[in-house]
N, C-alpha and C positions, 0 to 999 in steps of 0.2 A: 768079716767085710758087709758092712750093709749101706743099705740107704735107710735114711734116717726125716721125719719130719722133725721141724725145727720151727711150726708154728707156736709161739707165745715167747719162743728164744733167740729172738732175734738182736737182743742186745746185752745179750750174754758174751762175755772177753770171747771165747774161743770163737766163733762165728762175726767181731766184729773186727779178731785178726787177721778171717779172711777173705774178707770183704764189708762194705756199708748199706744195707741191704734198706731200699725206698718203702714207700708205705704201702707201693696198692702191693708188692712183691708177693709169690708164699715163697717160703725157704723152705731146700731141702739140702742137704746133709751126705757127704760119705765116713764111715766111719770104718777105722781099725784100727784092731786089737783096742777097741771101747775108745777111741780118740778119733775126735770129726778133724779129718786132713782135708776135705774139700767143699763150699760151698757153693749152689748157686742161685742169685733171683730169679723166679719165671713169673711173669704175665699172661693167662690168658686173652689176647688181641682178639679171638672169635672160636667160635664150638670146632671146630678145624684145626686152629692154629695155635701153639702154645713159645713166645717169644723168652730166647731164656736172655735178662737185663746184665745181665753178671756173674761170670764165674771166678773163685778163684780160688787154689788148691798150694798145698804144701809140694807138690811133685806131676808133676804131669801125669802119670798111671793113673794117680790117686783123682783128677778132671777127667781123663779117660772112661774109666771105672763107673766115675757119677753121671757123667751122660745117657755110656749106654746103661748101665739101670735106671733114670729119665724116661729113654726111652723106651725100654721095657712095661713098663707100669702106670704110662701116660695114654691118655686118650687124647686124639683127634687125628689130623692126616698129618699135621709134619709139628716140625720143630724149628726156629728160626733165631737165625742173631747174626744181629751185623756186628764184625768181628777186623781188625786190622791187618798188615802186612806180620806183626807179631804173632799174632793168635790163629792166622789162618793153617798154618800147618794140622795143627793141633785138631782146629773145629773137621779139617782134612782127612788125618787116620782116623780118625771117629764114625764116619761114615756123612758129611754133611758134603755137598755138594758148592761150590762158592761162585758167586754170579760176583762180579765186576761192580763195583756203588761207584764212586771215581778214583782216583790216585790212593793205589797204597790204603781203600776200604773196599767190604765183599757184606756181601749180604750169605751167607752159610745159609744151609735148607739140609734137614732131614727127614726125607719120604719114611711116614710110621707104616710098619709090618699090621694089617689088623689080622688079629687071629679070630679062624675059626672060634665057635662056642660048642662045647660037645652039646650033642643031642638031648642027653641025659637031663641037659640043665637049660632046657629049651622047651617051657610048658608054662603054663596059664598057674599062677595061685590066688588062693582065697585071700582074703581079710582077716582070716583067724590068722593063717600061715605066714602071712606080711608085719601082721604087731605080732607074732613070737618072737620072728629075727628080729625086730629094732628092737624090741626087750634082750634079748638076751645078747644084743651089743653096745647098751648102755653100759659102760665104763666110768670110774676117776676120769679115762684119759677123755672121756667125750663128753663129761658135765662142764657146763660155766661156770659153777659151783666147785672146783674140786678139794676143797678144803674141810669141805662141809657134807661132801659124796659119803654115804658107805652101800658096805653090802645088804643093810634092811634097811637100805631106804634108795634102789638102785634111780628113781626115776627124778633126781634130785640134779636139776640143773639141765635134765635133757628138753625141756620144750623147743629152745629154737634148734637144735641138730637136728631134734626129732621131725619137725615142719620143714623142714629146708630136704628133707628126704626125702616124705611121701611125695613132696613137690615135683624132686624126680623123677620119682617113681610114677606116680598120680598126674604129675600136674594140675592147675590151675591155681588159685592168689592165696598167698602165707594172711589172713584176715590176722590184726594183733587189735584188743582187745581185750575190755574184760571181758566175763563168759560167766554169765549163772549156770547155776544143775539147781531145781527147785531151791530159788532164792542164795544161793552159794556159791561166790565165786571160785572159780577153779582153777586149777591146775590142767589143762589138758594130756598131758602124758601119762598121769596120775590118774588116766581113768579109762575106764574100760573102750574101744572104737565102739560099741554097742550103743553107747551113748550119748553117741555125738548127736544125732537125731536131736535130744532131746536139750541141746547146751544154748543159751538165745544170747545174743549180744545187749549189752546193756543199755549203752548207750551208740548214737550213732557217732556223736560229740566228740568220742574216745577212739575212736577208730579210723584205721589207716593201712593204707593195703601194700607191700612189697614185692 
């Protein structure tokens, strides 16, 4: 049994058999015996809160296992769901506290336990170590172009995910632009981090920030 990320698979029949995902949802599933048995649509409403938008499962134990699995890996302070009388007991049995909204409707809240990081994992890191860790994490599953990705060219399609991760780790803005190095347009994911200072933006008119 395992939790699975269903990004990119939202319209597959086995997902649609359990729920109809909204466009802004992150869809996560639960597999049992290599079969998808539960799905949940989640949306982050703030840095502290994840909202369960929909939950579908073949059986109640599968739904409980999925909710527990999400609680075990989610970041934030709480998971919230708006539920009815029909599903209230399921959420209550999974550690959610129910607050009445109106007749037959409840706000279910599960507070997430923050796990203290091991002391050995709390230390400063160098840019070289960060670069090596990011490159080691590149794979077909992180590429924007998985069909053309290969171990011979692991940087293929890694620009977006690398930029988002670096912003998450170090902050700042993501600059979307044509970037030149020695008068040649370059793919930032394929260039050594040490060469960042040598790159220049080709034209302000082709630039915007995320």
